[in-house]
C-alpha positions in Angstrom: 0.0 0.1 0.3 1.2 3.3 -0.9 0.9 6.1 1.6 0.1 8.9 -0.8 0.8 12.9 1.1 -2.0 14.1 -1.2 -4.8 12.6 0.7 -3.9 13.7 3.9 -3.0 17.0 2.6 -6.3 17.2 1.2 -8.1 16.4 4.5 -6.6 18.9 6.0 -7.8 22.5 6.2 -6.0 25.4 4.9 -3.9 27.0 7.2 -4.7 30.7 7.1 -1.9 32.6 9.0 -3.9 35.4 11.5 -1.5 38.6 11.1 -3.2 41.5 12.7 -2.2 45.5 12.3 -3.9 47.0 15.0 -4.1 50.6 16.0 -5.0 52.1 19.5 -4.4 55.0 22.1 -4.2 54.5 25.6 -3.8 57.5 28.7 -1.0 55.5 30.4 2.5 56.3 30.3 4.6 55.1 27.8 6.9 53.6 30.0 4.6 51.9 32.2 2.4 50.6 29.4 5.6 48.9 27.6 6.1 47.0 31.2 2.7 46.0 31.8 1.7 45.3 28.2 4.5 42.4 28.1 4.4 41.3 31.2 0.3 40.4 30.6 1.5 39.2 27.1 3.4 36.6 28.5 1.2 35.6 31.4 -1.2 34.7 28.6 1.7 32.7 27.2 2.7 35.2 24.3 5.9 36.2 22.9 6.6 39.5 22.7 9.3 40.0 19.8 9.1 43.9 19.7 8.6 46.8 21.4 9.4 50.8 21.5 8.0 53.9 22.1 9.1 57.2 20.7 9.5 60.6 21.6 6.1 61.6 20.6 4.4 58.9 23.0 3.8 56.2 20.5 4.2 52.4 21.9 4.9 50.0 19.0 4.9 46.1 20.1 4.5 43.0 17.9 3.5 39.8 19.8 2.8 36.3 19.0 0.5 34.0 20.6 -1.3 30.2 20.4 -4.5 30.9 18.6 -6.1 29.2 21.7 -5.1 32.2 24.1 -6.8 34.6 22.2 -9.3 35.0 24.4 -7.2 35.6 27.1 -5.2 38.0 25.0 -7.6 40.5 24.2 -8.7 40.4 27.3 -5.2 41.8 29.2 -4.7 43.9 25.9 -7.9 45.9 27.4 -7.0 45.6 31.1 -4.0 47.1 30.3 -5.9 50.6 29.6 -5.5 49.9 25.8 -8.5 51.1 23.8 -8.2 49.6 20.5 -9.7 51.3 17.6 -13.5 50.0 16.2 -11.2 47.8 13.3 -9.3 46.4 15.9 -12.0 45.4 18.2 -13.8 43.6 15.1 -10.2 42.1 13.9 -10.4 40.8 17.5 -13.6 39.3 17.4 -13.5 37.7 14.3 -10.0 35.6 15.8 -11.6 34.8 18.4 -15.0 33.5 16.7 -13.1 31.6 14.4 -10.2 30.0 16.8 -13.4 29.0 19.1 -15.5 27.6 16.3 -12.3 25.5 15.0 -10.9 24.8 18.3 -9.5 21.6 17.7 -8.0 22.3 13.7 -6.2 25.8 14.8 -5.7 26.0 18.6 -2.2 25.6 18.2 -1.4 27.6 15.4 0.2 31.0 15.8 -1.3 34.4 15.5 0.4 37.6 15.1 -0.4 41.0 15.8 1.5 44.3 15.6 0.1 47.0 18.3 0.4 50.6 17.7 -0.7 52.9 20.1 -0.7 56.5 20.6 -0.5 57.4 24.6 -1.3 60.8 25.6 0.2 62.6 28.8 -1.5 62.7 31.9 0.4 65.8 33.1 -1.3 68.8 34.2 0.6 71.6 32.8 -0.1 75.5 34.1 -1.0 77.2 31.2 0.2 80.4 30.2 -1.3 83.8 29.5 -0.6 85.4 26.0 2.1 87.8 27.5 3.6 84.8 28.9 3.0 85.5 32.5 0.9 82.5 34.1 -2.7 83.2 34.3 -4.5 84.7 37.7 -6.4 83.0 40.0 -9.9 84.3 41.1 -10.2 85.0 45.0 
């Protein structure tokens, strides 16, 4: 009897890689956000491949995880104080639903997310009056 690889290959569903690019915003200070997000991803069994920040408050994180952990990853990202874009929520929801529906087939496949987060400073600075002096306070 001859073992044909074509029979086995046709019985397996096509592997469709999940590589998402997601934009988000956060009010968390960039270095704290990177530290918290990295810990959350690692805590869910993911791998952080790259992470960086810019002087303008942009945080970029590239990470991977087994698809079986997608709900935990999604939850962890949100719990870190990250507000995903509408499209980001839609894509993560699609990933989670697809994985749930085909868990036995694709649960061990790897998903990749490139997350770009624009942070905003929570520091309140004293505004200056037009003449360069501090504004008067009412008494």
